[in-house]
N, CA and C atoms as a LAMMPS dump frame, in Angstrom:
ITEM: TIMESTEP
0
ITEM: NUMBER OF ATOMS
684
ITEM: BOX BOUNDS ff ff ff
-5.0000000000000000e+02 5.0000000000000000e+02
-5.0000000000000000e+02 5.0000000000000000e+02
-5.0000000000000000e+02 5.0000000000000000e+02
ITEM: ATOMS id mol type element x y z
1 1 1 N 267.856 -55.888 170.544
2 1 2 C 269.247 -55.199 171.01
3 1 3 C 270.395 -56.16 170.843
4 2 1 N 270.03 -57.071 170.651
5 2 2 C 271.647 -57.94 171.02
6 2 3 C 271.268 -59.265 170.194
7 3 1 N 271.818 -60.146 169.947
8 3 2 C 271.409 -61.452 169.123
9 3 3 C 270.839 -62.131 170.096
10 4 1 N 270.796 -62.212 171.49
11 4 2 C 270.559 -62.988 172.619
12 4 3 C 268.695 -62.582 172.407
13 5 1 N 268.884 -61.79 172.445
14 5 2 C 267.507 -60.814 172.388
15 5 3 C 266.586 -61.317 170.984
16 6 1 N 267.2 -61.199 170.143
17 6 2 C 266.769 -62.308 168.943
18 6 3 C 266.174 -63.557 169.088
19 7 1 N 267.34 -64.379 170.14
20 7 2 C 266.858 -65.829 170.054
21 7 3 C 265.87 -65.733 170.921
22 8 1 N 265.706 -65.024 171.854
23 8 2 C 264.512 -65.25 172.89
24 8 3 C 263.44 -64.608 172.563
25 9 1 N 263.09 -63.91 171.24
26 9 2 C 261.836 -63.152 171.482
27 9 3 C 260.523 -63.777 171.521
28 10 1 N 260.018 -63.038 172.012
29 10 2 C 258.522 -63.365 172.348
30 10 3 C 257.927 -63.576 170.785
31 11 1 N 256.113 -63.938 170.956
32 11 2 C 255.416 -63.548 169.639
33 11 3 C 255.033 -62.691 169.305
34 12 1 N 254.799 -62.174 168.332
35 12 2 C 253.538 -61.481 168.067
36 12 3 C 251.96 -62.039 168.862
37 13 1 N 250.895 -60.942 169.063
38 13 2 C 249.804 -61.472 168.905
39 13 3 C 249.357 -61.969 167.859
40 14 1 N 248.723 -62.986 168.198
41 14 2 C 248.049 -63.927 166.87
42 14 3 C 249.051 -65.039 166.197
43 15 1 N 250.508 -64.65 166.423
44 15 2 C 251.287 -65.226 164.972
45 15 3 C 251.57 -66.709 165.455
46 16 1 N 250.759 -67.237 166.418
47 16 2 C 250.297 -68.892 166.5
48 16 3 C 249.441 -69.272 167.338
49 17 1 N 248.09 -69.374 165.777
50 17 2 C 247.029 -69.609 166.546
51 17 3 C 246.559 -71.323 166.83
52 18 1 N 245.974 -70.985 167.948
53 18 2 C 246.248 -72.635 169.05
54 18 3 C 244.488 -73.081 168.733
55 19 1 N 244.935 -74.594 168.267
56 19 2 C 243.98 -75.55 167.525
57 19 3 C 243.121 -75.389 168.917
58 20 1 N 241.933 -75.037 168.92
59 20 2 C 241.189 -75.4 170.101
60 20 3 C 240.454 -76.611 170.215
61 21 1 N 240.293 -77.221 169.248
62 21 2 C 239.682 -78.548 169.878
63 21 3 C 240.133 -79.568 171.294
64 22 1 N 239.398 -79.888 172.106
65 22 2 C 239.55 -79.822 173.462
66 22 3 C 240.19 -81.408 172.895
67 23 1 N 240.006 -82.398 172.119
68 23 2 C 240.839 -83.614 172.007
69 23 3 C 242.341 -83.77 171.194
70 24 1 N 242.447 -82.811 171.457
71 24 2 C 244.113 -82.138 170.836
72 24 3 C 245.045 -81.743 171.82
73 25 1 N 246.192 -82.619 171.865
74 25 2 C 247.183 -81.763 172.642
75 25 3 C 247.947 -81.194 171.461
76 26 1 N 248.583 -79.833 171.628
77 26 2 C 249.128 -78.667 170.479
78 26 3 C 250.774 -79.094 170.625
79 27 1 N 251.142 -78.673 169.716
80 27 2 C 252.849 -78.636 169.493
81 27 3 C 253.301 -78.18 170.879
82 28 1 N 254.125 -77.876 171.681
83 28 2 C 254.338 -77.06 172.744
84 28 3 C 255.992 -75.758 172.279
85 29 1 N 255.862 -76.26 171.227
86 29 2 C 256.974 -75.529 170.621
87 29 3 C 256.694 -75.487 168.833
88 30 1 N 257.775 -73.937 168.216
89 30 2 C 258.446 -74.858 166.433
90 30 3 C 258.836 -75.785 166.195
91 31 1 N 259.087 -76.33 165.618
92 31 2 C 260.317 -77.739 165.684
93 31 3 C 259.944 -78.395 164.496
94 32 1 N 261.076 -78.99 164.506
95 32 2 C 261.114 -80.146 163.071
96 32 3 C 260.829 -81.417 164.16
97 33 1 N 259.855 -82.427 163.446
98 33 2 C 259.2 -83.696 163.925
99 33 3 C 260.574 -84.857 163.956
100 34 1 N 260.857 -85.199 165.318
101 34 2 C 261.959 -86.127 165.218
102 34 3 C 261.371 -87.981 165.287
103 35 1 N 262.467 -88.413 166.345
104 35 2 C 261.673 -89.966 166.332
105 35 3 C 260.553 -89.679 167.256
106 36 1 N 259.473 -90.917 166.847
107 36 2 C 258.32 -90.682 167.363
108 36 3 C 257.468 -92.272 167.739
109 37 1 N 256.784 -92.338 168.81
110 37 2 C 256.196 -93.809 168.923
111 37 3 C 255.468 -94.121 169.788
112 38 1 N 255.377 -95.28 170.063
113 38 2 C 254.791 -96.014 171.481
114 38 3 C 255.982 -95.926 172.467
115 39 1 N 255.927 -95.702 173.403
116 39 2 C 257.045 -96.137 175.129
117 39 3 C 256.932 -97.395 175.046
118 40 1 N 258.022 -97.872 174.967
119 40 2 C 257.929 -99.39 175.625
120 40 3 C 257.341 -99.943 176.83
121 41 1 N 256.59 -100.947 176.974
122 41 2 C 255.98 -101.453 177.569
123 41 3 C 256.556 -102.519 179.258
124 42 1 N 257.785 -102.494 178.48
125 42 2 C 258.794 -103.443 179.559
126 42 3 C 259.597 -102.412 180.547
127 43 1 N 260.175 -103.258 181.477
128 43 2 C 260.603 -102.31 182.607
129 43 3 C 261.697 -101.36 182.013
130 44 1 N 262.428 -101.422 181.494
131 44 2 C 263.007 -99.856 180.751
132 44 3 C 262.268 -98.975 180.02
133 45 1 N 261.294 -99.249 179.874
134 45 2 C 260.339 -98.182 179.238
135 45 3 C 260.986 -97.612 178.11
136 46 1 N 261.335 -98.175 177.158
137 46 2 C 262.142 -97.646 176.045
138 46 3 C 261.399 -96.951 174.82
139 47 1 N 262.277 -95.637 174.356
140 47 2 C 262.124 -94.857 173.956
141 47 3 C 263.226 -94.744 172.706
142 48 1 N 263.442 -93.726 171.734
143 48 2 C 263.959 -93.852 170.754
144 48 3 C 264.508 -92.538 170.127
145 49 1 N 265.618 -92.203 170.494
146 49 2 C 266.179 -90.449 169.55
147 49 3 C 266.931 -90.655 168.38
148 50 1 N 266.875 -91.98 168.015
149 50 2 C 267.17 -92.397 166.515
150 50 3 C 267.586 -93.96 166.118
151 51 1 N 266.686 -94.609 164.652
152 51 2 C 266.547 -95.715 164.373
153 51 3 C 268.241 -96.62 165.195
154 52 1 N 267.543 -97.795 165.896
155 52 2 C 268.59 -97.991 166.372
156 52 3 C 269.304 -97.692 167.709
157 53 1 N 268.942 -96.735 168.361
158 53 2 C 269.32 -95.644 169.775
159 53 3 C 268.456 -95.761 170.6
160 54 1 N 268.155 -96.758 171.567
161 54 2 C 266.927 -96.387 172.192
162 54 3 C 268.074 -96.303 173.719
163 55 1 N 266.854 -95.461 174.316
164 55 2 C 267.413 -95.436 175.848
165 55 3 C 266.287 -95.574 176.876
166 56 1 N 266.267 -95.458 177.714
167 56 2 C 265.19 -95.632 178.999
168 56 3 C 264.61 -94.602 179.766
169 57 1 N 263.826 -94.621 180.005
170 57 2 C 263.196 -93.472 180.567
171 57 3 C 263.85 -92.711 182.009
172 58 1 N 263.755 -94.379 182.899
173 58 2 C 265.032 -93.779 183.827
174 58 3 C 266.141 -93.335 183.91
175 59 1 N 266.853 -93.476 182.609
176 59 2 C 267.889 -92.438 182.412
177 59 3 C 267.223 -91.18 182.301
178 60 1 N 266.66 -91.017 181.338
179 60 2 C 265.682 -89.731 181.006
180 60 3 C 265.239 -89.088 182.335
181 61 1 N 264.808 -89.667 183.013
182 61 2 C 263.879 -88.838 184.095
183 61 3 C 264.377 -89.209 185.637
184 62 1 N 265.698 -89.76 185.775
185 62 2 C 265.901 -90.133 186.658
186 62 3 C 264.838 -91.08 187.861
187 63 1 N 265.774 -91.754 188.924
188 63 2 C 264.716 -92.891 189.195
189 63 3 C 264.316 -92.47 191.091
190 64 1 N 264.011 -91.189 190.953
191 64 2 C 263.317 -90.867 192.468
192 64 3 C 262.208 -91.705 191.898
193 65 1 N 261.722 -91.67 193.585
194 65 2 C 260 -92.119 193.602
195 65 3 C 259.277 -91.732 192.433
196 66 1 N 259.129 -90.328 192.5
197 66 2 C 258.145 -89.687 191.578
198 66 3 C 258.206 -89.89 190.459
199 67 1 N 259.91 -89.982 189.844
200 67 2 C 260.17 -90.395 188.252
201 67 3 C 259.687 -91.543 187.957
202 68 1 N 260.011 -92.921 189.256
203 68 2 C 259.283 -94.47 188.958
204 68 3 C 257.884 -94.369 188.771
205 69 1 N 257.095 -93.813 189.543
206 69 2 C 255.51 -93.774 189.831
207 69 3 C 255.473 -92.935 188.029
208 70 1 N 255.756 -91.987 187.612
209 70 2 C 255.549 -91.396 186.644
210 70 3 C 255.627 -92.34 185.6
211 71 1 N 256.953 -92.568 185.392
212 71 2 C 257.083 -94.21 184.56
213 71 3 C 255.973 -95.001 184.067
214 72 1 N 255.643 -95.657 185.325
215 72 2 C 254.848 -96.268 185.36
216 72 3 C 253.091 -96.363 184.663
217 73 1 N 253.119 -94.979 184.511
218 73 2 C 251.985 -94.456 183.942
219 73 3 C 252.108 -94.595 182.579
220 74 1 N 253.254 -94.267 182.246
221 74 2 C 253.556 -93.869 180.87
222 74 3 C 253.898 -95.119 180.25
223 75 1 N 253.76 -96.087 180.465
224 75 2 C 254.485 -97.522 179.397
225 75 3 C 253.033 -97.821 178.697
226 76 1 N 253.756 -98.142 177.373
227 76 2 C 252.941 -98.01 176.467
228 76 3 C 252.167 -97.014 175.939
229 77 1 N 252.977 -95.985 176.205
230 77 2 C 252.06 -94.624 176.104
231 77 3 C 252.749 -93.882 174.54
232 78 1 N 253.108 -92.612 174.687
233 78 2 C 253.26 -91.935 173.097
234 78 3 C 254.176 -91.352 173.478
235 79 1 N 255.382 -91.362 172.484
236 79 2 C 256.545 -90.278 172.871
237 79 3 C 256.851 -89.338 171.594
238 80 1 N 256.817 -88.341 171.698
239 80 2 C 257.451 -87.171 170.498
240 80 3 C 258.578 -86.417 170.734
241 81 1 N 259.7 -86.203 169.692
242 81 2 C 260.492 -85.486 170.122
243 81 3 C 260.903 -84.562 168.889
244 82 1 N 261.154 -83.189 169.766
245 82 2 C 260.702 -82.105 168.72
246 82 3 C 262.563 -81.343 168.715
247 83 1 N 262.535 -80.838 167.901
248 83 2 C 263.668 -80.606 167.734
249 83 3 C 263.607 -79.142 167.006
250 84 1 N 264.387 -78.028 167.813
251 84 2 C 264.234 -76.486 167.71
252 84 3 C 265.343 -76.217 167.152
253 85 1 N 265.56 -75.617 165.531
254 85 2 C 266.915 -75.278 165.347
255 85 3 C 267.136 -73.895 165.384
256 86 1 N 268.16 -73.507 165.431
257 86 2 C 268.728 -71.831 165.794
258 86 3 C 268.134 -70.99 164.865
259 87 1 N 267.391 -71.213 164.036
260 87 2 C 266.589 -70.51 163.539
261 87 3 C 265.063 -69.972 163.767
262 88 1 N 264.734 -71.15 164.791
263 88 2 C 263.216 -70.931 165.29
264 88 3 C 263.028 -70.157 166.258
265 89 1 N 262.059 -70.116 166.553
266 89 2 C 261.224 -69.653 167.707
267 89 3 C 262.155 -70.391 168.984
268 90 1 N 262.179 -69.762 169.853
269 90 2 C 262.448 -70.769 171.215
270 90 3 C 262.036 -70.669 172.299
271 91 1 N 260.69 -70.291 172.312
272 91 2 C 259.961 -70.907 173.484
273 91 3 C 259.085 -71.848 173.292
274 92 1 N 258.462 -72.548 174.752
275 92 2 C 257.67 -73.72 174.499
276 92 3 C 256.652 -73.128 175.451
277 93 1 N 255.785 -73.827 175.403
278 93 2 C 254.312 -73.569 175.558
279 93 3 C 253.546 -74.513 176.01
280 94 1 N 252.338 -74.423 177.092
281 94 2 C 251.612 -75.569 177.41
282 94 3 C 251.008 -76.484 176.378
283 95 1 N 250.765 -77.637 176.411
284 95 2 C 249.902 -78.624 175.282
285 95 3 C 248.704 -78.535 175.291
286 96 1 N 248.367 -78.034 176.539
287 96 2 C 246.843 -77.867 176.883
288 96 3 C 246.61 -77.388 178.014
289 97 1 N 245.3 -76.929 178.789
290 97 2 C 245.453 -76.33 180.125
291 97 3 C 246.282 -77.391 181.371
292 98 1 N 247.104 -77.141 182.036
293 98 2 C 247.584 -78.136 182.851
294 98 3 C 248.21 -77.281 184.232
295 99 1 N 248.491 -78.164 185.096
296 99 2 C 249.19 -77.589 186.335
297 99 3 C 250.929 -78.502 186.144
298 100 1 N 251.694 -77.291 186.531
299 100 2 C 253.236 -77.941 186.672
300 100 3 C 253.421 -78.167 188.268
301 101 1 N 253.727 -79.448 188.243
302 101 2 C 253.742 -79.878 189.747
303 101 3 C 255.229 -79.873 190.562
304 102 1 N 256.331 -80.454 189.411
305 102 2 C 257.452 -80.128 189.922
306 102 3 C 258.317 -80.502 188.799
307 103 1 N 259.488 -80.16 188.871
308 103 2 C 261.118 -80.233 187.822
309 103 3 C 261.752 -80.713 188.485
310 104 1 N 262.327 -81.881 188.158
311 104 2 C 263.811 -82.06 188.201
312 104 3 C 264.866 -81.023 186.39
313 105 1 N 265.848 -81.163 187.905
314 105 2 C 266.377 -80.402 186.777
315 105 3 C 268.098 -81.353 186.796
316 106 1 N 268.509 -81.764 185.594
317 106 2 C 270.086 -82.618 185.237
318 106 3 C 270.643 -81.868 184.917
319 107 1 N 272.227 -81.41 185.341
320 107 2 C 273.622 -80.913 184.877
321 107 3 C 273.764 -81.515 184.042
322 108 1 N 274.284 -81.596 182.923
323 108 2 C 275.111 -82.543 181.949
324 108 3 C 275.956 -82.024 180.724
325 109 1 N 275.827 -82.454 179.716
326 109 2 C 276.837 -82.102 178.865
327 109 3 C 275.973 -81.36 177.651
328 110 1 N 276.21 -80.726 176.751
329 110 2 C 275.34 -79.91 175.667
330 110 3 C 275.636 -80.474 174.171
331 111 1 N 275.869 -81.513 173.981
332 111 2 C 275.717 -81.913 172.815
333 111 3 C 274.943 -81.653 172.082
334 112 1 N 275.732 -81.425 170.535
335 112 2 C 274.51 -80.998 169.583
336 112 3 C 273.885 -82.306 169.682
337 113 1 N 272.563 -81.756 169.01
338 113 2 C 271.458 -82.772 168.701
339 113 3 C 270.539 -82.945 167.383
340 114 1 N 271.454 -82.498 166.506
341 114 2 C 271.213 -82.893 165.201
342 114 3 C 271.269 -84.363 164.712
343 115 1 N 270.594 -84.826 163.893
344 115 2 C 270.237 -85.979 163.213
345 115 3 C 271.482 -86.573 163.338
346 116 1 N 273.082 -85.991 162.712
347 116 2 C 273.934 -86.769 162.594
348 116 3 C 274.412 -87.541 164.189
349 117 1 N 274.295 -86.296 165.068
350 117 2 C 274.827 -86.584 166.325
351 117 3 C 273.83 -87.647 166.78
352 118 1 N 272.257 -87.541 166.942
353 118 2 C 271.637 -88.451 167.191
354 118 3 C 271.616 -89.836 166.858
355 119 1 N 272.654 -89.667 165.558
356 119 2 C 272.68 -91.851 165.302
357 119 3 C 274.301 -92.021 165.855
358 120 1 N 275.028 -91.245 166.656
359 120 2 C 276.088 -91.382 166.688
360 120 3 C 276.394 -91.713 168.471
361 121 1 N 275.988 -90.599 169.031
362 121 2 C 275.879 -90.839 170.367
363 121 3 C 274.441 -90.943 171.175
364 122 1 N 275.38 -92.704 172.04
365 122 2 C 274.17 -93.189 172.607
366 122 3 C 273.601 -92.304 173.556
367 123 1 N 272.458 -92.894 173.654
368 123 2 C 271.661 -91.976 175.14
369 123 3 C 272.002 -90.205 175.362
370 124 1 N 271.653 -89.531 174
371 124 2 C 272.163 -88.381 174.009
372 124 3 C 271.75 -87.727 174.96
373 125 1 N 270.367 -87.475 174.777
374 125 2 C 269.225 -86.999 175.632
375 125 3 C 269.54 -87.299 177.243
376 126 1 N 269.92 -88.099 177.711
377 126 2 C 270.306 -88.725 178.802
378 126 3 C 271.554 -88.026 179.22
379 127 1 N 272.251 -87.504 178.789
380 127 2 C 273.338 -87.087 179.044
381 127 3 C 273.504 -85.48 179.194
382 128 1 N 272.82 -84.949 178.491
383 128 2 C 272.792 -83.867 178.438
384 128 3 C 271.859 -82.744 179.164
385 129 1 N 272.652 -81.528 179.708
386 129 2 C 271.554 -80.6 180.262
387 129 3 C 269.721 -80.358 179.984
388 130 1 N 269.138 -80.962 180.871
389 130 2 C 267.757 -80.991 180.793
390 130 3 C 266.984 -80.95 181.399
391 131 1 N 265.784 -80.636 181.44
392 131 2 C 264.778 -80.38 183.411
393 131 3 C 263.051 -81.402 182.406
394 132 1 N 263.1 -81.866 183.745
395 132 2 C 262.059 -82.583 183.498
396 132 3 C 260.949 -82.122 183.766
397 133 1 N 259.8 -81.902 183.383
398 133 2 C 258.654 -81.184 183.813
399 133 3 C 257.494 -81.996 184.062
400 134 1 N 257.075 -82.106 185.57
401 134 2 C 255.843 -83.206 185.534
402 134 3 C 254.844 -82.487 185.982
403 135 1 N 253.719 -82.565 184.741
404 135 2 C 252.454 -81.721 184.75
405 135 3 C 251.477 -82.875 185.109
406 136 1 N 250.165 -82.378 185.12
407 136 2 C 248.402 -82.771 185.045
408 136 3 C 247.94 -82.459 184.18
409 137 1 N 247.314 -82.928 183.379
410 137 2 C 246.273 -82.334 182.689
411 137 3 C 244.924 -81.989 183.771
412 138 1 N 243.583 -81.528 182.854
413 138 2 C 242.679 -80.798 183.704
414 138 3 C 242.075 -81.969 184.197
415 139 1 N 242.328 -83.101 183.649
416 139 2 C 241.4 -84.06 183.556
417 139 3 C 242.198 -84.908 185.196
418 140 1 N 243.296 -84.81 185.16
419 140 2 C 244.012 -85.782 185.999
420 140 3 C 245.365 -86.452 185.522
421 141 1 N 245.225 -86.494 184.072
422 141 2 C 246.202 -87.233 183.166
423 141 3 C 247.65 -86.85 183.265
424 142 1 N 248.259 -87.226 183.135
425 142 2 C 250.007 -87.265 183.883
426 142 3 C 250.384 -86.747 181.951
427 143 1 N 251.382 -86.101 182.186
428 143 2 C 252.122 -85.625 181.062
429 143 3 C 253.221 -84.822 181.26
430 144 1 N 254.366 -84.985 180.433
431 144 2 C 256.083 -85.254 180.812
432 144 3 C 256.207 -84.42 179.33
433 145 1 N 257.154 -83.029 179.612
434 145 2 C 257.669 -81.98 179.24
435 145 3 C 259.105 -82.285 179.338
436 146 1 N 260.284 -82.404 178.472
437 146 2 C 261.586 -82.977 178.621
438 146 3 C 262.046 -81.826 177.804
439 147 1 N 262.334 -80.47 178.149
440 147 2 C 263.482 -79.43 177.285
441 147 3 C 264.728 -79.557 177.656
442 148 1 N 265.671 -80.435 176.417
443 148 2 C 267.12 -80.82 176.708
444 148 3 C 267.784 -79.705 176.109
445 149 1 N 268.804 -79.262 176.642
446 149 2 C 269.577 -78.121 176.481
447 149 3 C 270.588 -78.708 175.149
448 150 1 N 271.616 -78.202 174.535
449 150 2 C 272.406 -78.585 173.445
450 150 3 C 273.514 -77.754 173.475
451 151 1 N 274.155 -77.494 172.41
452 151 2 C 275.448 -77.211 172.303
453 151 3 C 274.778 -75.275 172.151
454 152 1 N 275.549 -74.635 173.169
455 152 2 C 275.539 -73.343 172.892
456 152 3 C 274.127 -72.716 173.589
457 153 1 N 273.364 -74.203 174.6
458 153 2 C 272.151 -73.4 174.731
459 153 3 C 271.85 -73.925 176.142
460 154 1 N 273.34 -73.917 177.033
461 154 2 C 272.824 -74.574 178.665
462 154 3 C 272.267 -73.953 179.242
463 155 1 N 271.219 -73.255 179.566
464 155 2 C 270.185 -72.606 180.355
465 155 3 C 268.991 -72.863 179.625
466 156 1 N 268.133 -73.073 180.563
467 156 2 C 266.75 -72.845 180.293
468 156 3 C 266.204 -72.021 181.692
469 157 1 N 265.176 -71.407 180.618
470 157 2 C 264.268 -70.582 181.679
471 157 3 C 262.96 -70.602 181.872
472 158 1 N 262.668 -71.443 183.244
473 158 2 C 261.232 -71.663 183.312
474 158 3 C 260.651 -70.934 183.466
475 159 1 N 259.168 -70.001 183.465
476 159 2 C 258.665 -69.157 184.433
477 159 3 C 257.969 -68.856 185.81
478 160 1 N 257.768 -70.894 185.998
479 160 2 C 257.472 -71.145 187.196
480 160 3 C 258.616 -71.038 188.219
481 161 1 N 260.072 -70.581 187.554
482 161 2 C 260.794 -70.664 188.7
483 161 3 C 261.442 -69.325 188.548
484 162 1 N 262.167 -68.764 189.613
485 162 2 C 263.054 -67.64 189.774
486 162 3 C 264.565 -67.438 188.809
487 163 1 N 265.135 -68.219 189.237
488 163 2 C 266.537 -68.991 188.062
489 163 3 C 266.748 -69.531 186.984
490 164 1 N 267.906 -69.26 186.665
491 164 2 C 267.66 -69.875 185.123
492 164 3 C 268.743 -71.522 185.323
493 165 1 N 268.033 -72.521 184.699
494 165 2 C 268.725 -73.744 185.064
495 165 3 C 269.612 -74.012 184.203
496 166 1 N 270.878 -73.95 184.375
497 166 2 C 272.108 -74.477 183.586
498 166 3 C 273.299 -75.118 184.102
499 167 1 N 274.304 -75.84 183.811
500 167 2 C 275.352 -76.71 183.653
501 167 3 C 276.148 -75.674 185.721
502 168 1 N 275.833 -74.721 185.661
503 168 2 C 276.536 -74.628 186.964
504 168 3 C 275.69 -74.66 188.551
505 169 1 N 274.83 -76.048 188.072
506 169 2 C 274.113 -76.848 189.277
507 169 3 C 274.592 -77.811 189.124
508 170 1 N 274.84 -78.892 190.396
509 170 2 C 275.046 -80.377 190.078
510 170 3 C 273.473 -80.775 190.241
511 171 1 N 273.333 -81.976 190
512 171 2 C 272.401 -82.353 190.008
513 171 3 C 272.251 -83.662 190.519
514 172 1 N 271.096 -84.107 190.168
515 172 2 C 269.512 -83.863 189.985
516 172 3 C 269.035 -82.869 191.156
517 173 1 N 268.245 -81.936 190.686
518 173 2 C 267.933 -81.249 191.805
519 173 3 C 266.287 -81.01 191.877
520 174 1 N 265.971 -81.511 192.516
521 174 2 C 264.454 -81.568 192.916
522 174 3 C 263.676 -79.922 193.223
523 175 1 N 262.801 -79.792 192.298
524 175 2 C 262.411 -78.129 192.231
525 175 3 C 260.368 -78.903 192.39
526 176 1 N 260.002 -78.671 193.837
527 176 2 C 258.74 -78.445 193.886
528 176 3 C 258.658 -76.956 193.113
529 177 1 N 256.821 -77.033 192.503
530 177 2 C 256.028 -76.067 192.395
531 177 3 C 255.082 -76.13 191.911
532 178 1 N 254.247 -75.291 191.842
533 178 2 C 252.731 -74.982 191.477
534 178 3 C 252.102 -73.91 190.781
535 179 1 N 252.188 -74.692 189.301
536 179 2 C 251.857 -73.516 188.767
537 179 3 C 250.423 -73.675 187.538
538 180 1 N 249.494 -73.123 187.122
539 180 2 C 248.649 -73.238 186.256
540 180 3 C 248.927 -72.428 185.174
541 181 1 N 248.717 -73.2 184.26
542 181 2 C 248.474 -72.97 182.72
543 181 3 C 247.24 -73.026 181.892
544 182 1 N 247.203 -72.151 180.775
545 182 2 C 246.365 -71.99 180.298
546 182 3 C 246.785 -73.145 178.373
547 183 1 N 245.612 -73.642 177.852
548 183 2 C 246.224 -74.112 176.108
549 183 3 C 247.054 -73.536 175.755
550 184 1 N 248.547 -73.553 175.25
551 184 2 C 249.086 -72.172 174.886
552 184 3 C 249.779 -71.352 175.345
553 185 1 N 249.785 -70.979 176.702
554 185 2 C 250.555 -70.266 177.703
555 185 3 C 251.828 -70.438 177.417
556 186 1 N 252.776 -69.602 177.756
557 186 2 C 254.199 -69.802 177.686
558 186 3 C 254.51 -70.284 179.029
559 187 1 N 255.885 -71.781 178.917
560 187 2 C 255.906 -72.366 180.471
561 187 3 C 257.378 -71.935 180.384
562 188 1 N 258.126 -71.455 178.817
563 188 2 C 260.047 -71.303 179.398
564 188 3 C 260.628 -70.756 178.193
565 189 1 N 261.812 -70.902 177.753
566 189 2 C 262.555 -70.823 176.693
567 189 3 C 263.771 -71.307 176.638
568 190 1 N 264.696 -71.961 175.555
569 190 2 C 265.865 -71.819 175.682
570 190 3 C 266.77 -70.823 175.395
571 191 1 N 267.973 -70.546 175.803
572 191 2 C 268.789 -69.539 175.574
573 191 3 C 269.124 -69.245 174.354
574 192 1 N 268.58 -70.232 173.582
575 192 2 C 269.095 -70.594 171.848
576 192 3 C 268.102 -71.619 171.366
577 193 1 N 268.311 -72.824 171.421
578 193 2 C 267.68 -74.124 170.799
579 193 3 C 267.903 -75.26 170.719
580 194 1 N 266.823 -75.656 170.87
581 194 2 C 267.344 -77.453 171.515
582 194 3 C 266.05 -77.926 170.74
583 195 1 N 266.079 -79.007 171.807
584 195 2 C 264.923 -80.186 171.781
585 195 3 C 263.65 -80.159 173.33
586 196 1 N 262.242 -80.74 172.471
587 196 2 C 261.365 -80.469 173.923
588 196 3 C 261.266 -81.837 173.5
589 197 1 N 261.005 -83.358 175.023
590 197 2 C 260.199 -84.173 174.365
591 197 3 C 259.28 -84.393 175.003
592 198 1 N 258.109 -84.764 174.209
593 198 2 C 256.742 -84.991 175.118
594 198 3 C 257.07 -86.234 175.384
595 199 1 N 256.2 -86.658 176.312
596 199 2 C 255.627 -88.175 177.054
597 199 3 C 254.228 -88.12 177.431
598 200 1 N 253.634 -89.086 176.331
599 200 2 C 252.269 -88.588 177.104
600 200 3 C 251.775 -90.362 177.481
601 201 1 N 250.887 -90.325 178.394
602 201 2 C 250.497 -91.99 178.938
603 201 3 C 249.558 -92.865 177.956
604 202 1 N 249.316 -93.968 177.531
605 202 2 C 248.158 -94.675 177.27
606 202 3 C 247.637 -94.127 176.757
607 203 1 N 246.429 -93.789 175.96
608 203 2 C 244.963 -92.893 174.856
609 203 3 C 245.119 -92.059 174.444
610 204 1 N 246.788 -91.454 173.588
611 204 2 C 247.249 -90.851 172.633
612 204 3 C 247.498 -91.377 171.471
613 205 1 N 247.323 -90.889 170.134
614 205 2 C 247.957 -91.444 169.309
615 205 3 C 249.026 -89.767 168.686
616 206 1 N 249.226 -90.06 167.967
617 206 2 C 250.034 -88.732 166.889
618 206 3 C 248.683 -88.191 165.642
619 207 1 N 248.857 -87.038 165.883
620 207 2 C 247.804 -86.049 164.608
621 207 3 C 248.424 -86.611 163.224
622 208 1 N 247.952 -86.126 162.655
623 208 2 C 247.534 -86.398 161.409
624 208 3 C 248.405 -85.368 160.911
625 209 1 N 249.557 -85.906 160.014
626 209 2 C 250.503 -84.536 159.755
627 209 3 C 251.565 -84.792 160.086
628 210 1 N 251.981 -85.438 161.67
629 210 2 C 252.387 -85.354 162.33
630 210 3 C 253.49 -86.92 161.621
631 211 1 N 254.892 -85.733 161.369
632 211 2 C 255.854 -87.371 160.467
633 211 3 C 257.054 -86.786 160.734
634 212 1 N 258.144 -87.474 161.442
635 212 2 C 259.244 -87.332 161.092
636 212 3 C 260.079 -86.698 160.273
637 213 1 N 260.997 -85.539 160.344
638 213 2 C 261.579 -84.67 159.095
639 213 3 C 260.651 -83.789 158.617
640 214 1 N 259.087 -83.4 159.709
641 214 2 C 258.615 -82.548 159.068
642 214 3 C 258.63 -81.267 159.958
643 215 1 N 257.885 -80.178 159.835
644 215 2 C 257.959 -79.383 160.669
645 215 3 C 256.559 -79.039 161.425
646 216 1 N 256.813 -78.405 162.34
647 216 2 C 255.691 -78.121 163.201
648 216 3 C 255.333 -77.026 163.657
649 217 1 N 254.422 -76.094 163.902
650 217 2 C 254.529 -75.212 164.92
651 217 3 C 253.616 -74.924 165.832
652 218 1 N 254.061 -74.36 166.864
653 218 2 C 253.799 -74.36 168.361
654 218 3 C 251.965 -73.837 168.039
655 219 1 N 251.067 -74.662 168.605
656 219 2 C 249.933 -74.493 168.826
657 219 3 C 248.688 -75.328 167.722
658 220 1 N 249.777 -76.022 167.036
659 220 2 C 249.235 -77.114 165.7
660 220 3 C 249.19 -78.431 166.45
661 221 1 N 248.271 -79.273 165.984
662 221 2 C 247.747 -80.546 166.744
663 221 3 C 249.192 -81.382 166.553
664 222 1 N 249.04 -82.203 167.816
665 222 2 C 250.621 -82.588 167.788
666 222 3 C 250.286 -84.384 168.318
667 223 1 N 249.231 -84.842 168.929
668 223 2 C 248.532 -85.538 169.84
669 223 3 C 247.389 -85.643 169.913
670 224 1 N 246.607 -86.702 169.82
671 224 2 C 245.139 -86.611 169.476
672 224 3 C 244.503 -87.853 170.813
673 225 1 N 243.779 -87.204 171.957
674 225 2 C 242.944 -88.474 172.233
675 225 3 C 241.941 -89.152 171.799
676 226 1 N 242.422 -90.648 172.676
677 226 2 C 241.605 -91.72 171.827
678 226 3 C 240.104 -91.46 171.902
679 227 1 N 239.376 -92.181 171.451
680 227 2 C 238.006 -91.794 171.151
681 227 3 C 237.384 -92.607 172.466
682 228 1 N 236.447 -92.207 173.333
683 228 2 C 235.775 -93.085 174.248
684 228 3 C 235.232 -94.471 173.383
């Protein structure tokens, strides 16, 4: 009925097959793979938005006791940046069976997140509107998803929370919650399109075919658990 409805439409049943391999974490969204690699083991726990443009996880996730404790578990782990374009499906889903334990919402800017901006604006993801989703997999492994808003996208909707998260709120806002999700179950959506950053602790590697600049669909392998 409207352009908004088009951007936020749901999937048809069976449109995104979910990989059933228990050793895999699936992509939470349709996206173009951006920067990825190892999370720094230094005090900053640095990751990269683009070559030569690092940022610290404290700047992205905040300095609350919860954030700091989580960052300690993520050092030496894996990060993947997933960029949604305006033509893509704009909802994001659980990479595996997990429980959403807490959300920290940061009100911020709405810089464009295209590759040109990522190479020019330092710490862009840490300046934009975003929500840090602190989750735990079924075996207790922590996993953090960070939906980041962008130009025309200053609103996030999470199924676990009754209100939209947007620039009208000053933050950070600490939002306790307790919501369980099955693998591939929808967790929320952008009002247009933007970025989801996936942060995993040590023990995961990139799945074959996850290459910067290449597209990936929700439900396809994103990260592999290391073999015991």
